[in-house]
C-alpha positions as CSV (number, residue, x, y, z in Angstrom):
1,X,-21.6,7.6,1.6
2,X,-18.6,9.4,0.0
3,X,-17.9,6.4,-2.3
4,X,-21.5,6.6,-3.7
5,X,-21.0,10.3,-4.5
6,X,-17.6,9.7,-6.2
7,X,-18.6,6.5,-8.0
8,X,-19.8,8.2,-11.2
9,X,-16.6,10.2,-11.4
10,X,-14.0,7.5,-10.6
11,X,-12.9,4.4,-12.4
12,X,-12.5,1.5,-9.9
13,X,-10.8,-1.6,-11.0
14,X,-10.7,-4.9,-9.1
15,X,-7.7,-7.3,-8.9
16,X,-9.4,-9.6,-11.3
17,X,-9.6,-7.0,-14.0
18,X,-5.9,-6.0,-13.9
19,X,-3.5,-7.9,-16.1
20,X,-1.7,-10.4,-14.0
21,X,0.7,-11.8,-16.5
22,X,2.8,-8.8,-17.3
23,X,6.4,-9.5,-18.5
24,X,9.1,-8.6,-16.0
25,X,10.4,-5.1,-16.2
26,X,13.5,-4.7,-18.5
27,X,16.0,-2.1,-17.7
28,X,18.9,-1.1,-20.0
29,X,21.8,1.0,-18.8
30,X,23.6,3.0,-21.4
31,X,26.9,4.6,-20.2
32,X,27.9,7.7,-22.0
33,X,30.6,10.3,-21.3
34,X,29.7,13.8,-19.9
35,X,29.5,16.6,-22.3
36,X,32.0,19.5,-22.0
37,X,29.6,21.7,-20.1
38,X,28.6,18.9,-17.8
39,X,32.2,18.2,-17.1
40,X,32.9,21.8,-16.4
41,X,30.1,22.1,-13.8
42,X,31.0,18.8,-12.3
43,X,34.6,19.8,-11.7
44,X,33.5,23.3,-10.5
45,X,31.1,21.9,-7.9
46,X,33.8,19.5,-6.6
47,X,36.4,22.2,-6.4
48,X,34.0,24.6,-4.7
49,X,33.4,22.0,-1.9
50,X,37.0,20.6,-1.8
51,X,37.5,21.9,1.8
52,X,34.4,20.1,3.0
53,X,35.4,16.9,1.3
54,X,38.9,17.1,2.8
55,X,37.5,17.7,6.3
56,X,35.1,14.7,6.0
57,X,37.9,12.5,4.7
58,X,40.2,13.4,7.7
59,X,37.3,12.8,10.1
60,X,36.6,9.4,8.5
61,X,40.3,8.5,8.9
62,X,40.0,9.3,12.6
63,X,36.7,7.5,12.9
64,X,34.9,10.6,14.0
65,X,31.2,11.1,13.4
66,X,31.4,14.6,11.9
67,X,28.8,17.3,12.3
68,X,25.3,17.1,11.0
69,X,25.7,20.2,8.9
70,X,28.7,18.7,7.1
71,X,26.7,15.7,6.2
72,X,23.8,17.8,5.0
73,X,26.3,19.8,2.8
74,X,27.7,16.5,1.5
75,X,24.2,15.3,0.7
76,X,23.4,18.6,-1.1
77,X,26.6,18.3,-3.1
78,X,25.8,14.8,-4.2
79,X,22.4,16.0,-5.3
80,X,23.9,18.8,-7.3
81,X,26.4,16.4,-9.0
82,X,23.5,14.1,-9.9
83,X,21.6,17.0,-11.5
84,X,24.7,18.0,-13.3
85,X,25.0,14.6,-14.9
86,X,21.3,14.4,-16.1
């Protein structure tokens, strides 16, 4: 019943109507250095969390699991570093 109501408003394509012979996706990676501002923020973020990184490194050397909050902080730091680079 709902499909009949939505039919005039929606475009529905079947598998036979979609192009099957699309060329494979081509990805190109271009490496470029960070700008001065990006480098500044990257270093600042790393220095701000240096104690966390040091603690996690010492726990890893001792084969300890570490706390969940430390790993959440590390995940947050990695996301901030990614945003800094883009």
